[in-house]
N, CA, C and O atoms as a DFTB+ gen file, in Angstrom:
420 C
 N C O
     1  1       3.993      51.635      76.791
     2  2       3.948      52.564      75.672
     3  2       4.367      51.837      74.398
     4  3       5.192      50.924      74.445
     5  1       3.808      52.235      73.271
     6  2       4.098      51.588      72.000
     7  2       5.437      52.000      71.416
     8  3       6.160      52.821      71.981
     9  1       5.740      51.423      70.297
    10  2       6.976      51.715      69.583
    11  2       6.831      53.067      68.894
    12  3       5.771      53.382      68.353
    13  1       7.895      53.862      68.913
    14  2       7.883      55.169      68.254
    15  2       8.869      55.187      67.099
    16  3       9.780      54.363      67.022
    17  1       8.667      56.140      66.207
    18  2       9.600      56.339      65.092
    19  2      10.996      56.609      65.640
    20  3      11.989      56.075      65.144
    21  1      11.053      57.444      66.669
    22  2      12.341      57.784      67.264
    23  2      13.027      56.551      67.856
    24  3      14.246      56.408      67.766
    25  1      12.244      55.675      68.455
    26  2      12.798      54.448      69.018
    27  2      13.357      53.528      67.953
    28  3      14.427      52.945      68.124
    29  1      12.623      53.396      66.843
    30  2      13.096      52.569      65.724
    31  2      14.385      53.168      65.161
    32  3      15.345      52.445      64.895
    33  1      14.404      54.497      64.981
    34  2      15.608      55.167      64.483
    35  2      16.791      54.936      65.414
    36  3      17.890      54.616      64.961
    37  1      16.568      55.096      66.712
    38  2      17.651      54.934      67.690
    39  2      18.211      53.515      67.658
    40  3      19.427      53.323      67.697
    41  1      17.339      52.538      67.589
    42  2      17.787      51.142      67.564
    43  2      18.588      50.847      66.303
    44  3      19.670      50.265      66.377
    45  1      18.066      51.243      65.152
    46  2      18.773      50.976      63.899
    47  2      20.094      51.740      63.832
    48  3      21.089      51.215      63.332
    49  1      20.106      52.970      64.329
    50  2      21.335      53.761      64.339
    51  2      22.383      53.103      65.228
    52  3      23.552      53.004      64.854
    53  1      21.963      52.659      66.392
    54  2      22.874      52.022      67.340
    55  2      23.442      50.708      66.808
    56  3      24.636      50.441      66.948
    57  1      22.595      49.900      66.204
    58  2      23.011      48.553      65.808
    59  2      23.611      48.454      64.411
    60  3      24.433      47.573      64.156
    61  1      23.210      49.351      63.494
    62  2      23.667      49.218      62.106
    63  2      24.476      50.410      61.597
    64  3      24.965      50.372      60.468
    65  1      24.628      51.452      62.388
    66  2      25.384      52.651      62.006
    67  2      25.110      53.081      60.558
    68  3      26.033      53.135      59.746
    69  1      23.856      53.384      60.232
    70  2      23.535      53.738      58.849
    71  2      24.122      55.082      58.436
    72  3      24.311      55.974      59.264
    73  1      24.408      55.212      57.146
    74  2      24.815      56.499      56.600
    75  2      23.591      57.275      56.128
    76  3      23.658      58.491      55.946
    77  1      22.491      56.589      55.932
    78  2      21.196      57.210      55.619
    79  2      20.133      56.341      56.262
    80  3      20.190      55.113      56.203
    81  1      19.159      57.001      56.878
    82  2      18.063      56.272      57.508
    83  2      16.805      57.109      57.434
    84  3      16.795      58.274      57.830
    85  1      15.748      56.510      56.925
    86  2      14.436      57.150      56.899
    87  2      13.450      56.170      57.524
    88  3      13.298      55.040      57.060
    89  1      12.791      56.618      58.574
    90  2      11.776      55.809      59.243
    91  2      10.490      56.617      59.246
    92  3      10.467      57.754      59.719
    93  1       9.422      56.036      58.720
    94  2       8.122      56.702      58.676
    95  2       7.105      55.826      59.385
    96  3       6.978      54.636      59.095
    97  1       6.385      56.430      60.316
    98  2       5.290      55.730      60.993
    99  2       4.099      55.769      60.044
   100  3       3.476      56.817      59.878
   101  1       3.778      54.647      59.426
   102  2       2.699      54.585      58.439
   103  2       1.356      54.248      59.067
   104  3       0.378      53.993      58.364
   105  1       1.316      54.248      60.400
   106  2       0.072      53.915      61.095
   107  2      -0.596      55.151      61.692
   108  3      -1.464      55.036      62.558
   109  1      -0.191      56.328      61.230
   110  2      -0.815      57.541      61.736
   111  2      -0.365      57.921      63.137
   112  3      -1.066      58.653      63.835
   113  1       0.771      57.442      63.546
   114  2       1.320      57.826      64.837
   115  2       1.107      56.838      65.960
   116  3       1.577      57.076      67.072
   117  1       0.414      55.733      65.712
   118  2       0.160      54.784      66.807
   119  2       1.277      53.749      66.959
   120  3       1.252      52.965      67.908
   121  1       2.259      53.725      66.045
   122  2       3.395      52.824      66.180
   123  2       3.140      51.391      65.771
   124  3       3.904      50.498      66.137
   125  1       2.073      51.154      65.014
   126  2       1.756      49.782      64.612
   127  2       2.475      49.349      63.342
   128  3       2.712      48.158      63.139
   129  1       2.826      50.311      62.481
   130  2       3.521      49.945      61.250
   131  2       4.488      51.053      60.838
   132  3       4.236      52.242      61.035
   133  1       5.602      50.614      60.259
   134  2       6.659      51.539      59.872
   135  2       7.191      51.184      58.498
   136  3       7.171      50.024      58.086
   137  1       7.672      52.209      57.791
   138  2       8.390      52.029      56.537
   139  2       9.822      52.491      56.787
   140  3      10.044      53.540      57.391
   141  1      10.791      51.705      56.323
   142  2      12.202      51.994      56.570
   143  2      12.978      51.969      55.260
   144  3      12.810      51.069      54.437
   145  1      13.825      52.969      55.084
   146  2      14.840      52.970      54.028
   147  2      16.164      53.162      54.759
   148  3      16.313      54.110      55.530
   149  1      17.120      52.278      54.527
   150  2      18.368      52.302      55.285
   151  2      19.552      51.993      54.383
   152  3      19.481      51.136      53.503
   153  1      20.644      52.713      54.625
   154  2      21.901      52.495      53.919
   155  2      22.951      52.215      54.983
   156  3      23.167      53.031      55.879
   157  1      23.603      51.062      54.886
   158  2      24.579      50.677      55.905
   159  2      25.661      49.780      55.315
   160  3      25.388      48.937      54.461
   161  1      26.873      49.971      55.777
   162  2      27.960      49.089      55.345
   163  2      27.787      47.679      55.912
   164  3      28.465      46.749      55.474
   165  1      26.889      47.514      56.877
   166  2      26.592      46.176      57.417
   167  2      25.993      45.265      56.347
   168  3      25.964      44.046      56.516
   169  1      25.515      45.851      55.248
   170  2      24.893      45.075      54.176
   171  2      25.884      44.619      53.107
   172  3      25.500      43.906      52.179
   173  1      27.156      45.019      53.222
   174  2      28.166      44.642      52.228
   175  2      28.223      43.121      52.087
   176  3      28.319      42.399      53.080
   177  1      28.162      42.646      50.850
   178  2      28.279      41.223      50.575
   179  2      27.051      40.402      50.925
   180  3      27.090      39.173      50.864
   181  1      25.954      41.068      51.292
   182  2      24.730      40.362      51.685
   183  2      23.677      40.497      50.586
   184  3      23.579      41.534      49.929
   185  1      22.900      39.445      50.397
   186  2      21.766      39.490      49.469
   187  2      20.610      40.230      50.132
   188  3      20.615      40.463      51.341
   189  1      19.624      40.593      49.325
   190  2      18.502      41.383      49.825
   191  2      17.797      40.716      51.005
   192  3      17.512      41.376      52.004
   193  1      17.517      39.432      50.905
   194  2      16.840      38.733      51.995
   195  2      17.663      38.785      53.282
   196  3      17.110      38.968      54.367
   197  1      18.976      38.624      53.165
   198  2      19.848      38.699      54.343
   199  2      19.818      40.099      54.954
   200  3      19.843      40.245      56.176
   201  1      19.764      41.119      54.114
   202  2      19.706      42.507      54.595
   203  2      18.422      42.738      55.381
   204  3      18.434      43.359      56.443
   205  1      17.322      42.234      54.851
   206  2      16.043      42.383      55.552
   207  2      16.084      41.649      56.888
   208  3      15.556      42.135      57.888
   209  1      16.710      40.486      56.899
   210  2      16.842      39.744      58.159
   211  2      17.681      40.517      59.169
   212  3      17.382      40.508      60.363
   213  1      18.724      41.180      58.699
   214  2      19.567      41.991      59.586
   215  2      18.738      43.098      60.228
   216  3      18.838      43.333      61.432
   217  1      17.921      43.776      59.427
   218  2      17.066      44.847      59.957
   219  2      16.060      44.269      60.949
   220  3      15.877      44.814      62.038
   221  1      15.415      43.178      60.581
   222  2      14.433      42.554      61.477
   223  2      15.072      42.078      62.778
   224  3      14.477      42.211      63.847
   225  1      16.269      41.531      62.693
   226  2      16.970      41.083      63.894
   227  2      17.329      42.270      64.781
   228  3      17.198      42.200      66.003
   229  1      17.782      43.359      64.164
   230  2      18.114      44.561      64.930
   231  2      16.895      45.093      65.676
   232  3      17.018      45.639      66.772
   233  1      15.723      44.931      65.077
   234  2      14.475      45.429      65.671
   235  2      13.684      44.322      66.373
   236  3      12.468      44.438      66.522
   237  1      14.349      43.264      66.802
   238  2      13.659      42.108      67.392
   239  2      12.732      42.501      68.536
   240  3      11.594      42.037      68.590
   241  1      13.192      43.337      69.439
   242  2      12.366      43.735      70.579
   243  2      11.167      44.568      70.116
   244  3      10.045      44.354      70.575
   245  1      11.407      45.513      69.207
   246  2      10.333      46.362      68.687
   247  2       9.324      45.548      67.884
   248  3       8.133      45.859      67.886
   249  1       9.795      44.505      67.195
   250  2       8.909      43.699      66.357
   251  2       7.841      42.974      67.168
   252  3       6.832      42.542      66.611
   253  1       8.046      42.839      68.454
   254  2       7.026      42.224      69.308
   255  2       5.767      43.083      69.373
   256  3       4.683      42.578      69.664
   257  1       5.912      44.397      69.097
   258  2       4.776      45.322      69.168
   259  2       4.370      45.899      67.821
   260  3       3.292      46.479      67.693
   261  1       5.226      45.744      66.811
   262  2       4.941      46.301      65.488
   263  2       4.101      45.307      64.692
   264  3       4.405      44.115      64.648
   265  1       3.045      45.813      64.066
   266  2       2.191      44.963      63.235
   267  2       2.819      44.726      61.861
   268  3       2.744      43.622      61.323
   269  1       3.449      45.781      61.287
   270  2       4.018      45.656      59.943
   271  2       5.270      46.513      59.816
   272  3       5.322      47.637      60.314
   273  1       6.275      45.964      59.143
   274  2       7.506      46.688      58.848
   275  2       7.785      46.530      57.365
   276  3       7.962      45.415      56.872
   277  1       7.824      47.648      56.656
   278  2       8.126      47.647      55.230
   279  2       9.540      48.198      55.051
   280  3       9.825      49.323      55.462
   281  1      10.416      47.418      54.447
   282  2      11.786      47.864      54.192
   283  2      11.868      48.198      52.708
   284  3      12.041      47.312      51.870
   285  1      11.741      49.487      52.392
   286  2      11.707      49.897      50.990
   287  2      13.085      49.875      50.352
   288  3      13.214      49.613      49.156
   289  1      14.129      50.152      51.155
   290  2      15.503      50.096      50.661
   291  2      16.399      49.594      51.772
   292  3      16.263      49.997      52.927
   293  1      17.315      48.715      51.415
   294  2      18.365      48.240      52.313
   295  2      19.612      48.133      51.441
   296  3      19.892      47.086      50.857
   297  1      20.349      49.233      51.366
   298  2      21.451      49.350      50.417
   299  2      22.794      49.539      51.105
   300  3      22.865      49.955      52.262
   301  1      23.866      49.222      50.365
   302  2      25.214      49.559      50.818
   303  2      25.460      51.026      50.452
   304  3      24.763      51.565      49.592
   305  1      26.433      51.678      51.086
   306  2      26.736      53.064      50.706
   307  2      27.069      53.216      49.221
   308  3      26.675      54.205      48.602
   309  1      27.791      52.248      48.640
   310  2      28.118      52.332      47.214
   311  2      26.855      52.257      46.361
   312  3      26.705      53.029      45.414
   313  1      25.951      51.342      46.684
   314  2      24.697      51.235      45.929
   315  2      23.902      52.531      46.042
   316  3      23.323      52.997      45.060
   317  1      23.875      53.105      47.231
   318  2      23.147      54.355      47.461
   319  2      23.749      55.471      46.609
   320  3      23.022      56.196      45.929
   321  1      25.071      55.610      46.646
   322  2      25.727      56.660      45.867
   323  2      25.529      56.452      44.376
   324  3      25.374      57.425      43.637
   325  1      25.529      55.212      43.918
   326  2      25.315      54.926      42.502
   327  2      23.914      55.326      42.050
   328  3      23.709      55.610      40.870
   329  1      22.955      55.353      42.960
   330  2      21.570      55.697      42.618
   331  2      21.296      57.197      42.693
   332  3      20.267      57.661      42.202
   333  1      22.202      57.956      43.301
   334  2      21.975      59.380      43.496
   335  2      22.521      60.185      42.324
   336  3      23.560      59.840      41.762
   337  1      21.817      61.271      41.948
   338  2      22.385      62.171      40.946
   339  2      23.719      62.707      41.470
   340  3      23.884      62.862      42.680
   341  1      24.656      62.988      40.593
   342  2      26.012      63.387      40.983
   343  2      26.017      64.537      41.984
   344  3      26.801      64.506      42.932
   345  1      25.171      65.550      41.808
   346  2      25.175      66.709      42.700
   347  2      24.599      66.400      44.080
   348  3      24.793      67.180      45.013
   349  1      23.895      65.279      44.227
   350  2      23.291      64.932      45.509
   351  2      24.045      63.835      46.253
   352  3      23.647      63.467      47.359
   353  1      25.112      63.308      45.685
   354  2      25.819      62.203      46.326
   355  2      26.407      62.652      47.650
   356  3      26.922      63.762      47.786
   357  1      26.314      61.765      48.613
   358  2      26.814      62.034      49.960
   359  2      28.127      61.295      50.166
   360  3      28.380      60.259      49.551
   361  1      28.947      61.841      51.033
   362  2      30.164      61.140      51.441
   363  2      29.751      59.902      52.220
   364  3      28.651      59.878      52.772
   365  1      30.587      58.873      52.286
   366  2      30.223      57.651      53.007
   367  2      29.799      57.887      54.451
   368  3      29.024      57.100      54.994
   369  1      30.282      58.937      55.077
   370  2      29.940      59.197      56.477
   371  2      28.818      60.226      56.594
   372  3      28.796      60.996      57.554
   373  1      27.894      60.256      55.649
   374  2      26.793      61.218      55.685
   375  2      25.965      61.042      56.942
   376  3      25.917      59.958      57.525
   377  1      25.316      62.117      57.352
   378  2      24.519      62.066      58.573
   379  2      23.206      61.334      58.353
   380  3      22.693      61.273      57.235
   381  1      22.677      60.789      59.415
   382  2      21.367      60.147      59.392
   383  2      20.331      61.232      59.157
   384  3      20.384      62.290      59.785
   385  1      19.393      60.979      58.261
   386  2      18.348      61.939      57.945
   387  2      17.301      61.990      59.041
   388  3      16.928      60.957      59.598
   389  1      16.827      63.184      59.351
   390  2      15.729      63.354      60.296
   391  2      14.460      63.609      59.490
   392  3      14.488      64.337      58.497
   393  1      13.372      63.024      59.907
   394  2      12.104      63.167      59.209
   395  2      10.994      63.425      60.207
   396  3      11.153      63.149      61.396
   397  1       9.855      63.959      59.732
   398  2       8.727      64.205      60.637
   399  2       8.322      62.936      61.374
   400  3       8.558      61.824      60.900
   401  1       7.716      63.116      62.525
   402  2       7.339      61.977      63.369
   403  2       6.361      61.045      62.679
   404  3       6.429      59.831      62.875
   405  1       5.469      61.572      61.888
   406  2       4.513      60.712      61.197
   407  2       4.327      61.207      59.772
   408  3       4.517      62.388      59.480
   409  1       3.964      60.313      58.915
   410  2       3.656      60.648      57.532
   411  2       2.717      59.587      57.006
   412  3       2.763      58.429      57.422
   413  1       1.875      59.995      56.096
   414  2       0.984      59.038      55.455
   415  2       1.614      58.667      54.134
   416  3       1.932      59.533      53.319
   417  1       1.791      57.383      53.927
   418  2       2.424      56.909      52.692
   419  2       1.374      56.290      51.816
   420  3       1.681      55.822      50.720
């Protein structure tokens, strides 16, 4: 069976403990490509390229079957909060976001 959005979410949640996570299957549900936005304290003190490597390493097993992975955001909780309007800011321990199984981007 191919990679699923839920599987990608579970792996990233387990390995990086994100405070925000959005995973979208951009391949129409076949699991060939995904878009990810992730906020994690694991990114503290890391440059963007290092953050992307952390995500790719966390998904090493899934990457064997994924054709494309787009990481639209890889932020620290502070960076995430700084980007949010004041009324929408989340506490550092905010819950992981749930999203529909597939979406066209």
